[in-house]
N, CA, C and O of each residue as an XYZ file, in Angstrom:
784
protein
N     165.104    -36.113    149.072
C     164.881    -34.708    148.727
C     164.877    -34.181    147.271
O     165.546    -34.665    146.358
N     163.945    -33.011    147.162
C     163.786    -32.798    145.887
C     164.809    -32.072    145.114
O     165.144    -31.015    145.648
N     165.337    -32.321    144.116
C     166.422    -31.436    143.424
C     165.678    -29.991    143.288
O     164.454    -29.938    143.412
N     166.483    -28.770    143.019
C     165.932    -27.602    142.881
C     164.770    -27.484    141.658
O     163.650    -26.984    141.765
N     165.319    -28.035    140.588
C     164.226    -28.100    139.451
C     162.937    -28.613    139.448
O     161.962    -28.138    138.865
N     163.013    -30.012    140.411
C     161.562    -30.515    140.582
C     161.052    -29.732    141.370
O     159.916    -29.323    141.131
N     161.791    -29.281    142.598
C     161.118    -28.236    143.548
C     160.709    -26.925    143.076
O     159.709    -26.524    143.670
N     161.120    -26.207    142.281
C     160.460    -25.429    141.337
C     159.377    -25.469    140.387
O     158.566    -24.581    140.125
N     159.462    -26.402    140.004
C     158.331    -26.887    139.016
C     156.994    -27.456    139.621
O     155.915    -27.397    139.030
N     157.218    -28.113    141.083
C     156.011    -28.443    141.780
C     155.504    -27.368    142.808
O     154.386    -27.498    143.305
N     156.240    -26.403    143.103
C     155.965    -25.525    143.850
C     154.957    -24.315    143.259
O     154.977    -24.085    142.050
N     154.261    -23.709    143.966
C     153.448    -22.352    143.684
C     154.239    -21.289    143.819
O     154.331    -20.740    144.918
N     154.863    -20.879    142.828
C     155.716    -19.738    142.789
C     154.956    -18.215    142.603
O     154.374    -17.773    141.613
N     155.129    -17.749    143.594
C     154.507    -16.314    143.815
C     155.210    -15.147    143.329
O     156.301    -15.063    143.892
N     154.982    -14.095    142.394
C     155.763    -12.939    142.452
C     155.092    -11.801    142.955
O     153.947    -11.635    142.533
N     155.493    -11.068    143.672
C     154.506    -10.204    144.639
C     154.715     -8.685    144.018
O     154.546     -7.676    144.702
N     155.043     -8.666    142.845
C     154.856     -7.142    142.316
C     155.749     -7.119    140.931
O     156.854     -7.645    140.796
N     155.065     -6.438    140.004
C     155.556     -6.119    138.621
C     154.825     -5.058    138.165
O     153.642     -4.979    138.496
N     155.366     -4.156    137.400
C     154.791     -2.919    136.934
C     154.699     -3.022    135.338
O     154.926     -2.063    134.601
N     154.342     -4.293    134.894
C     154.017     -4.596    133.430
C     152.876     -4.051    133.012
O     152.941     -3.633    131.856
N     151.831     -3.907    133.560
C     150.731     -3.049    132.981
C     150.766     -1.646    132.717
O     150.090     -1.053    131.876
N     151.526     -1.209    133.427
C     151.941      0.346    132.958
C     152.877      0.330    131.817
O     152.748      1.206    130.962
N     153.733     -0.492    131.709
C     154.633     -0.575    130.629
C     154.046     -0.973    129.368
O     154.368     -0.402    128.326
N     153.218     -1.902    129.397
C     152.303     -2.594    128.343
C     151.526     -1.324    127.794
O     151.707     -0.957    126.633
N     150.776     -0.750    128.533
C     149.939      0.382    128.193
C     150.724      1.604    127.397
O     150.253      2.220    126.442
N     152.109      1.838    128.036
C     152.987      2.709    127.404
C     153.293      2.599    125.987
O     153.365      3.493    125.144
N     153.520      0.902    125.833
C     154.344      0.333    124.676
C     153.242      0.259    123.578
O     153.444      0.359    122.368
N     151.798      0.027    124.320
C     150.836     -0.144    123.493
C     150.826     -1.900    122.663
O     150.767     -2.220    121.476
N     150.885     -2.473    123.542
C     151.175     -3.966    123.382
C     150.449     -4.821    124.178
O     150.060     -4.386    125.262
N     150.154     -6.095    123.816
C     149.438     -7.216    124.706
C     150.449     -7.837    125.367
O     151.458     -8.243    124.790
N     150.226     -7.957    126.704
C     151.155     -8.553    127.356
C     150.933     -9.896    127.606
O     151.513    -10.451    128.540
N     150.009    -10.602    126.738
C     149.807    -11.774    126.840
C     150.499    -12.851    125.793
O     150.408    -14.070    125.650
N     151.295    -11.712    125.079
C     152.317    -12.372    124.018
C     153.723    -12.038    124.090
O     154.124    -10.918    124.403
N     154.410    -12.942    123.821
C     155.747    -12.793    124.086
C     156.502    -11.321    123.342
O     156.166    -10.932    122.223
N     157.412    -10.719    124.074
C     157.926     -9.764    123.493
C     159.265     -9.424    124.038
O     159.632     -9.877    125.122
N     160.022     -8.618    123.298
C     161.499     -8.341    123.915
C     161.647     -7.093    125.076
O     162.607     -6.904    125.823
N     160.352     -6.286    124.982
C     160.091     -5.293    125.823
C     159.833     -5.517    127.318
O     159.488     -6.658    127.623
N     159.935     -4.696    128.207
C     159.594     -5.194    129.392
C     160.250     -6.035    130.210
O     161.171     -6.742    129.801
N     159.796     -6.033    131.556
C     160.242     -7.170    132.543
C     159.695     -8.554    132.084
O     160.438     -9.473    131.741
N     158.179     -8.640    132.108
C     157.886     -9.790    131.651
C     156.377     -9.730    130.816
O     155.621     -8.782    130.601
N     156.308    -11.027    130.489
C     154.886    -11.074    129.833
C     154.277    -12.436    130.145
O     154.952    -13.228    130.803
N     153.134    -12.754    129.754
C     152.694    -14.164    130.244
C     153.100    -15.262    129.832
O     152.899    -16.237    130.556
N     153.886    -15.469    128.375
C     154.558    -16.534    128.067
C     155.861    -16.713    128.630
O     156.404    -17.817    128.670
N     156.490    -15.438    129.159
C     157.578    -15.289    129.924
C     157.595    -16.111    131.154
O     158.277    -17.057    131.546
N     156.565    -15.393    131.646
C     156.177    -15.943    133.361
C     155.923    -17.395    133.400
O     156.356    -18.084    134.324
N     155.300    -17.834    132.517
C     154.766    -19.521    132.351
C     155.977    -20.173    132.145
O     156.165    -21.176    132.834
N     156.938    -19.803    131.272
C     158.324    -20.495    131.058
C     159.153    -20.517    132.229
O     159.919    -21.448    132.475
N     158.968    -19.187    133.180
C     159.718    -19.266    134.305
C     159.071    -20.284    135.678
O     159.482    -20.355    136.836
N     158.333    -20.740    135.249
C     157.297    -21.405    136.121
C     156.676    -20.555    137.350
O     156.729    -20.949    138.515
N     156.155    -19.493    136.993
C     155.524    -18.618    137.857
C     154.146    -18.898    137.981
O     153.527    -18.963    136.919
N     153.443    -19.102    139.162
C     152.411    -19.482    139.239
C     151.143    -18.098    139.294
O     150.097    -17.878    138.684
N     151.817    -17.487    140.222
C     150.765    -16.404    140.448
C     151.669    -15.275    140.422
O     152.826    -15.378    140.828
N     151.093    -13.998    139.874
C     151.942    -12.873    139.691
C     150.831    -11.726    139.922
O     149.777    -11.496    139.329
N     151.490    -11.071    141.046
C     150.743     -9.453    141.350
C     150.959     -8.503    140.395
O     152.096     -8.052    140.258
N     149.993     -8.096    139.661
C     149.864     -6.940    138.447
C     149.621     -5.789    139.023
O     148.447     -5.599    139.340
N     150.613     -4.714    139.322
C     150.161     -3.518    140.022
C     149.532     -2.152    138.968
O     150.082     -1.856    137.907
N     148.870     -1.766    139.261
C     148.326     -0.414    138.858
C     149.077      0.825    139.386
O     148.537      1.291    140.389
N     150.051      1.404    139.023
C     150.691      2.349    139.563
C     150.322      3.925    139.069
O     151.127      4.529    138.361
N     149.397      4.377    139.375
C     148.917      5.677    139.204
C     149.669      6.488    139.845
O     149.947      6.221    141.014
N     150.222      7.779    139.171
C     150.989      8.761    140.028
C     149.814      9.732    140.601
O     148.678      9.659    140.134
N     150.117     10.554    141.537
C     148.968     11.651    142.143
C     148.834     12.518    141.248
O     149.868     12.915    140.710
N     147.682     13.014    140.863
C     147.357     14.061    140.034
C     148.284     15.233    140.319
O     148.805     15.781    139.348
N     148.533     15.656    141.486
C     149.308     16.758    141.564
C     150.700     16.672    140.790
O     151.132     17.738    140.352
N     151.548     15.361    140.548
C     152.332     15.488    139.822
C     152.301     15.444    138.438
O     153.160     15.984    137.740
N     151.221     14.743    137.948
C     151.032     14.490    136.539
C     149.812     15.262    136.053
O     149.851     15.340    134.825
N     148.723     15.872    136.582
C     147.661     16.536    136.233
C     146.942     15.580    135.877
O     146.071     15.914    135.074
N     146.962     14.063    136.273
C     145.926     13.115    135.641
C     145.208     12.573    136.811
O     145.633     12.706    137.958
N     144.029     11.912    136.483
C     143.144     11.444    137.644
C     143.622     10.099    137.744
O     143.493      9.315    136.804
N     144.217      9.754    138.928
C     144.777      8.700    139.408
C     143.981      7.037    139.217
O     144.485      5.969    138.869
N     142.529      7.388    139.616
C     141.521      6.437    139.361
C     141.202      5.885    138.026
O     140.789      4.751    137.785
N     141.471      6.917    137.126
C     141.240      6.774    135.566
C     142.782      5.923    135.193
O     142.859      4.799    134.696
N     143.616      6.567    135.479
C     144.777      5.909    135.257
C     145.190      4.242    135.684
O     145.925      3.467    135.073
N     144.335      4.007    137.104
C     144.229      2.676    137.427
C     143.605      1.717    136.437
O     144.062      0.673    135.972
N     142.528      2.284    136.244
C     141.602      1.457    135.491
C     141.576      1.266    134.100
O     140.824      0.492    133.510
N     142.542      2.101    133.526
C     143.133      2.082    132.202
C     144.066      0.874    132.169
O     144.093      0.109    131.205
N     144.936      0.708    133.400
C     146.108     -0.535    133.484
C     145.168     -1.605    133.580
O     145.225     -2.534    132.775
N     144.247     -1.566    134.547
C     143.431     -2.894    134.611
C     142.658     -3.184    133.366
O     142.032     -4.244    133.381
N     142.605     -2.670    132.616
C     141.847     -2.597    131.139
C     142.409     -3.322    130.363
O     141.803     -4.064    129.590
N     143.995     -3.207    130.455
C     144.930     -3.767    129.788
C     145.038     -5.277    130.326
O     145.175     -6.216    129.542
N     144.968     -5.440    131.681
C     144.718     -6.878    132.058
C     143.650     -7.734    131.694
O     143.810     -8.890    131.304
N     142.345     -7.048    131.850
C     141.158     -7.573    131.542
C     141.219     -7.880    130.042
O     140.649     -8.910    129.680
N     141.872     -7.080    129.064
C     142.034     -7.512    127.594
C     143.008     -8.637    127.413
O     142.879     -9.434    126.484
N     143.847     -8.703    128.166
C     144.503     -9.883    128.135
C     143.846    -11.366    128.860
O     144.032    -12.529    128.502
N     143.181    -10.934    129.781
C     141.976    -12.120    130.209
C     141.229    -12.791    129.199
O     141.163    -14.006    129.018
N     140.527    -11.640    128.391
C     139.683    -12.302    127.277
C     140.318    -12.772    126.119
O     139.649    -13.361    125.270
N     141.884    -12.534    125.927
C     142.336    -12.960    124.889
C     143.162    -14.416    125.158
O     143.417    -15.178    124.225
N     143.524    -14.683    126.490
C     144.504    -15.489    126.239
C     143.763    -16.535    127.462
O     143.251    -16.126    128.505
N     143.867    -18.064    126.996
C     143.633    -18.895    128.142
C     144.566    -19.347    129.063
O     144.426    -20.212    129.927
N     145.559    -18.652    128.779
C     146.727    -19.067    129.912
C     146.646    -18.090    131.096
O     147.562    -17.965    131.909
N     145.441    -17.376    131.143
C     145.429    -16.090    132.136
C     144.417    -16.320    133.164
O     143.415    -16.568    132.493
N     144.134    -16.376    134.215
C     142.963    -16.422    135.020
C     143.306    -15.105    135.857
O     144.448    -14.655    135.954
N     142.067    -14.491    136.506
C     142.122    -13.650    137.262
C     141.810    -13.988    138.934
O     140.686    -14.102    139.423
N     142.740    -14.076    139.451
C     142.503    -14.593    141.114
C     142.112    -13.944    141.960
O     142.701    -12.887    142.187
N     141.087    -14.283    142.671
C     140.522    -13.319    143.595
C     140.540    -14.194    145.034
O     140.314    -13.681    146.130
N     140.774    -15.259    144.869
C     140.792    -16.088    146.132
C     142.166    -17.091    145.823
O     142.643    -17.301    144.707
N     142.648    -17.632    147.099
C     143.558    -18.660    147.012
C     143.317    -19.655    146.270
O     144.206    -20.102    145.546
N     141.973    -20.241    146.304
C     141.638    -21.718    145.625
C     141.982    -21.078    143.858
O     142.371    -21.973    143.106
N     141.899    -20.097    143.410
C     142.012    -19.434    141.919
C     143.511    -19.663    141.772
O     143.737    -20.184    140.679
N     144.693    -19.443    142.539
C     146.020    -19.577    142.468
C     146.274    -21.415    142.302
O     147.000    -21.968    141.476
N     145.498    -22.010    143.274
C     145.827    -23.493    143.157
C     145.305    -24.055    142.037
O     145.921    -25.022    141.589
N     144.137    -23.624    141.361
C     143.729    -24.021    140.087
C     144.617    -23.632    139.191
O     145.084    -24.431    138.380
N     145.004    -22.192    139.231
C     146.138    -21.939    138.014
C     147.318    -23.180    137.968
O     147.763    -23.539    136.878
N     147.684    -23.669    138.972
C     148.849    -24.196    139.196
C     148.482    -25.578    138.791
O     149.400    -26.273    138.356
N     147.458    -26.018    138.852
C     146.833    -27.471    138.540
C     146.720    -27.485    137.072
O     146.963    -28.497    136.416
N     146.307    -26.234    136.493
C     146.041    -26.413    135.183
C     147.326    -25.799    134.211
O     147.196    -25.953    132.997
N     148.271    -25.271    134.598
C     149.222    -24.821    134.141
C     149.293    -23.451    133.423
O     149.940    -23.082    132.443
N     148.262    -22.710    134.375
C     148.059    -21.404    133.723
C     148.669    -20.370    134.904
O     149.048    -20.793    135.996
N     148.703    -19.025    134.539
C     149.044    -17.803    135.365
C     147.998    -17.408    136.021
O     147.063    -17.069    135.295
N     147.755    -17.302    137.588
C     146.900    -16.328    138.082
C     147.329    -14.989    138.295
O     148.308    -14.660    138.965
N     146.541    -14.227    137.687
C     146.827    -12.752    137.873
C     145.860    -12.081    138.929
O     144.643    -12.218    139.059
N     146.838    -11.247    139.707
C     146.182    -10.657    141.046
C     146.399     -9.335    140.833
O     147.456     -8.978    140.312
N     145.403     -8.396    141.214
C     145.279     -7.180    140.741
C     145.436     -6.382    142.018
O     144.781     -6.587    143.040
N     146.600     -5.217    141.827
C     147.034     -4.474    142.754
C     146.819     -3.065    142.518
O     146.580     -2.609    141.400
N     146.906     -2.356    143.605
C     146.865     -0.968    143.582
C     148.128     -0.415    144.073
O     148.203     -0.459    145.300
N     149.188      0.116    143.456
C     150.337      1.106    144.199
C     150.138      2.326    144.644
O     150.226      3.258    143.844
N     149.871      2.535    145.825
C     149.528      3.916    146.528
C     148.006      3.914    146.201
O     147.475      3.461    145.187
N     147.252      4.678    147.559
C     146.090      4.778    147.484
C     145.436      5.970    147.044
O     144.344      6.430    147.377
N     146.598      6.542    145.952
C     145.751      8.006    145.511
C     144.615      7.780    144.649
O     143.883      8.737    144.399
N     144.347      6.542    144.120
C     143.075      6.248    143.559
C     141.756      6.321    143.987
O     140.800      6.620    143.271
N     141.714      5.977    145.450
C     140.865      5.862    146.338
C     140.105      7.365    146.652
O     138.975      7.535    147.109
N     141.047      8.331    146.276
C     140.232      9.510    146.327
C     139.565      9.879    147.652
O     138.701     10.755    147.660
N     139.922      9.262    148.751
C     139.311      9.520    149.866
C     137.800      8.937    150.297
O     137.020      9.434    151.109
N     137.671      7.972    149.659
C     136.459      7.173    149.225
C     136.556      5.900    149.557
O     137.126      5.210    148.711
N     136.107      5.237    150.722
C     135.795      3.803    151.112
C     135.170      3.181    149.793
O     135.657      2.239    149.167
N     134.032      3.857    149.484
C     133.130      3.339    148.458
C     133.813      2.870    147.173
O     133.314      1.969    146.499
N     134.997      3.501    146.817
C     135.731      3.368    145.657
C     136.619      1.910    146.028
O     136.704      0.915    145.308
N     137.096      2.076    147.069
C     137.769      0.655    147.402
C     136.794     -0.535    147.377
O     137.171     -1.669    147.082
N     135.694     -0.271    147.657
C     134.963     -1.658    147.728
C     134.732     -1.777    146.392
O     134.681     -2.950    146.024
N     134.547     -0.807    145.383
C     134.173     -1.081    143.926
C     135.343     -1.828    143.091
O     135.215     -2.789    142.332
N     136.487     -1.142    143.431
C     137.650     -1.888    143.044
C     138.044     -3.265    143.654
O     138.744     -4.039    143.002
N     137.619     -3.559    144.842
C     137.478     -5.107    145.018
C     136.678     -5.742    144.164
O     137.031     -6.805    143.654
N     135.447     -5.145    143.889
C     134.699     -6.173    143.082
C     135.277     -6.236    141.609
O     134.852     -7.055    140.795
N     136.152     -5.430    141.352
C     136.866     -5.723    140.024
C     137.920     -6.369    140.205
O     138.281     -6.829    139.122
N     138.601     -6.642    141.018
C     139.371     -8.052    141.175
C     140.727     -7.113    142.333
O     141.826     -7.615    142.566
N     140.406     -6.131    142.731
C     141.276     -5.422    143.605
C     141.988     -6.649    144.732
O     141.043     -7.140    145.350
N     143.107     -7.181    145.110
C     143.482     -7.894    146.042
C     144.655     -7.613    146.628
O     145.097     -8.391    147.474
N     145.316     -6.514    146.291
C     146.322     -5.870    147.039
C     146.754     -4.630    146.905
O     147.026     -4.016    145.872
N     146.811     -4.234    148.216
C     146.754     -2.260    148.088
C     148.195     -2.105    148.958
O     148.464     -2.589    150.057
N     148.968     -1.318    148.139
C     149.984     -0.704    148.504
C     149.556      0.764    149.047
O     148.925      1.510    148.298
N     149.959      1.224    150.546
C     149.086      2.682    151.147
C     149.935      3.579    150.237
O     149.146      4.343    149.681
N     150.910      3.773    149.925
C     151.583      4.909    149.243
C     152.531      4.402    148.596
O     153.069      3.315    148.806
N     152.865      5.480    147.461
C     153.965      5.421    146.489
C     155.020      6.017    146.742
O     155.386      6.468    145.656
N     155.866      6.349    147.643
C     157.001      7.188    148.069
C     156.253      8.279    148.945
O     156.549      8.545    150.110
N     155.378      8.787    148.307
C     154.764     10.319    148.666
C     153.765     10.328    149.709
O     153.213      9.251    149.936
N     153.469     11.216    150.305
C     152.113     11.482    151.212
C     151.154     11.333    150.255
O     151.252     11.654    149.070
N     149.980     10.706    150.952
C     148.729     10.743    150.033
C     147.574     10.823    151.171
O     147.987     11.207    152.265
N     146.209     10.524    151.082
C     145.280     10.523    152.027
C     145.217      9.606    152.853
O     144.245      9.616    153.609
N     146.146      8.603    152.969
C     146.187      7.176    153.681
C     147.299      7.541    154.720
O     147.048      7.575    155.924
N     148.587      7.823    154.187
C     149.691      7.920    155.027
C     150.815      8.827    154.437
O     150.637      9.497    153.420
N     151.946      8.807    155.118
C     153.153      9.403    154.621
C     153.675      8.428    153.944
O     153.313      7.282    154.209
N     154.551      8.644    153.017
C     155.221      7.820    152.044
C     156.814      7.887    152.709
O     157.138      8.656    153.614
N     157.684      6.938    152.068
C     159.034      6.729    152.718
C     159.569      8.128    152.477
O     160.373      8.596    153.283
N     159.140      8.889    151.324
C     159.998     10.188    151.134
C     159.696     11.254    152.239
O     160.346     12.299    152.215
N     158.743     11.053    153.213
C     158.290     11.767    154.324
C     158.860     11.488    155.501
O     158.621     12.122    156.529
N     159.814     10.315    155.401
C     160.023      9.387    156.595
C     160.197     10.608    157.846
O     159.751     10.558    158.992
N     160.860     11.509    157.310
C     161.461     12.658    158.593
C     160.268     13.166    159.077
O     160.395     13.596    160.223
N     159.127     13.273    158.606
C     157.949     13.787    159.432
C     157.499     13.080    160.572
O     157.075     13.608    161.600
N     157.614     11.767    160.337
C     157.244     10.742    161.777
C     155.582     10.335    161.667
O     154.884      9.837    162.550
N     155.191     10.723    160.269
C     153.734     10.944    160.029
C     153.641      9.005    159.928
O     154.496      8.251    159.463
N     152.428      8.685    160.483
C     151.899      7.120    159.935
C     150.647      7.056    159.129
O     150.605      7.663    158.059
N     149.873      6.538    159.450
C     148.428      6.531    158.914
C     147.727      7.552    159.218
O     147.888      7.916    160.383
N     147.013      8.148    158.612
C     145.927      8.870    158.365
C     144.721      8.225    158.936
O     144.617      7.001    159.013
N     143.576      9.268    159.438
C     142.234      8.581    159.999
C     141.952      7.542    158.714
O     141.822      6.325    158.837
N     141.884      8.302    157.428
C     141.468      7.427    156.566
C     142.032      6.359    156.222
O     141.424      5.307    156.028
N     143.535      6.546    156.083
C     144.297      5.273    155.993
C     143.780      4.271    157.193
O     143.497      3.151    156.768
N     143.628      4.427    158.397
C     143.120      3.400    159.151
C     141.859      2.820    158.948
O     141.710      1.611    159.131
N     140.894      3.573    158.576
C     139.779      3.119    157.894
C     140.044      2.004    156.707
O     139.662      0.844    156.860
N     140.723      2.436    155.519
C     141.092      1.738    154.630
C     141.518      0.479    155.231
O     140.780     -0.471    154.970
N     142.693      0.198    156.093
C     143.220     -0.631    156.534
C     142.151     -1.676    157.171
O     142.420     -2.870    157.040
N     141.096     -1.359    157.773
C     140.239     -1.827    158.686
C     139.138     -2.573    157.396
O     138.516     -3.616    157.599
N     139.098     -2.032    156.501
C     138.082     -2.171    155.239
C     138.746     -3.289    154.323
O     138.125     -4.162    153.717
N     140.055     -3.110    154.333
C     140.876     -4.377    153.713
C     140.906     -5.530    154.468
O     140.902     -6.668    153.998
N     140.935     -5.264    155.544
C     141.230     -6.381    156.399
C     139.649     -7.386    156.238
O     139.681     -8.587    155.971
N     138.454     -6.668    156.445
C     137.273     -7.206    156.292
C     136.906     -8.064    155.063
O     136.392     -9.178    154.962
N     137.403     -7.053    154.056
C     137.300     -7.688    152.628
C     138.361     -8.894    152.202
O     138.167     -9.758    151.347
N     139.352     -8.740    152.906
C     140.354     -9.532    152.460
C     141.323     -9.445    151.387
O     141.848    -10.319    150.697
N     141.457     -7.956    151.411
C     142.764     -7.459    150.433
C     144.298     -7.021    151.254
O     144.549     -6.056    151.976
N     145.155     -8.160    150.802
C     146.480     -8.023    151.368
C     147.130     -6.714    151.249
O     147.084     -6.044    150.217
N     147.767     -6.345    152.373
C     148.097     -5.132    152.762
C     149.722     -5.064    152.454
O     150.523     -5.806    153.023
N     150.124     -3.982    151.386
C     151.241     -4.066    151.145
C     151.863     -2.837    151.778
O     151.277     -1.757    151.700
N     153.054     -2.959    152.415
C     153.485     -1.714    153.516
C     154.907     -1.380    152.594
O     155.740     -0.631    153.104
N     155.120     -1.866    151.440
C     156.161     -0.892    150.977
C     155.998      0.423    150.641
O     154.915      0.959    150.406
N     157.031      0.923    150.619
C     156.954      2.602    150.493
C     156.609      3.561    151.434
O     156.847      4.768    151.396
N     155.851      2.726    152.536
C     155.263      3.291    153.658
C     156.367      4.084    154.699
O     157.088      3.238    155.228
N     156.625      5.176    155.045
C     157.107      5.692    156.137
C     157.128      4.955    157.231
O     156.114      4.306    157.490
N     158.236      4.886    158.085
C     158.119      3.628    159.201
C     157.277      3.883    160.268
O     156.879      2.930    160.938
N     156.850      5.322    160.608
C     155.710      5.252    161.535
C     154.440      4.589    160.916
O     153.724      3.937    161.676
N     154.037      4.722    159.356
C     152.876      4.002    158.632
C     153.264      2.386    158.840
O     152.288      1.650    158.984
N     154.495      1.798    158.869
C     154.816      0.291    158.996
C     154.285      0.035    160.275
O     153.414     -0.824    160.411
N     154.752      0.741    161.306
C     154.053      0.282    162.740
C     152.741      0.687    162.724
O     152.108     -0.069    163.461
N     152.104      1.440    162.280
C     150.692      1.582    162.566
C     150.114      0.337    161.962
O     149.419     -0.331    162.727
N     150.258     -0.082    160.797
C     149.837     -1.193    160.058
C     149.970     -2.537    160.948
O     149.004     -3.198    161.329
N     151.215     -2.808    161.193
C     151.662     -3.972    162.006
C     150.826     -3.967    163.529
O     150.636     -5.056    164.070
N     150.367     -2.776    164.157
C     149.665     -2.846    165.242
C     148.296     -2.794    165.111
O     147.635     -2.924    166.141
N     147.702     -2.622    164.005
C     146.746     -2.612    163.684
C     145.845     -3.754    162.946
O     144.619     -3.855    162.907
N     146.711     -4.463    162.457
C     146.598     -5.336    161.460
C     147.091     -6.867    161.998
O     147.067     -7.829    161.229
C-alpha cells in the first residue's frame, strides 16, 4: 500500500472550483505569482500537489450590478490567458489528455468555467464561442433565477430548467462541457439528472 504522501504525489488531484480569477482581477495582481492575497495562485497550487484547477468566471446578473455578465466573464478569462502567456507552469486544459500531460510535466492544468449561465444571454451561439475559447465547465445558475433555470434561492418556486436551459444542457453534452449543478434549485437538479 502507498503511504498518503506518496498517493497524493502520484495522484491526479483535481480541484473543482475556485473564484481566483475574480479576486485577482479586483486586486490587479497576476495569479501566476505567489501572493498572500486570495485563496490560491499557481505557485501555491503546484506546491499543494494540485494537477487540475477549475477557474470559474463568476459574473453577476446585469440586474444586480448593471454590468454585462459576458463582458465580466471575458475579463476574468483574460486574466487567465495573461497568466497562460507569462507562465510555463500553466496550461489550458481542453481535454482529459491535457490534464494527464500537466501531471507528467509537473504543471497546472487550468480548466475554464462559467458560474451561472447569465453570460450566455439566451444565445447558444455564445455558448459555442465560449467553448472555442476554452469553456469546459458550466454551472447553470449562481443562486438566482436566470434564462437557464431557477437557482437555489428560488427553490420554493419548484422551477427547474427552462426551455433554453434544456437546449444548453443538450449542447453542452454534444460539445463535452461538464455540467455543474451546484446552486440549482432541486427541480433543476432533477431535470439535469433525467436529461443528461
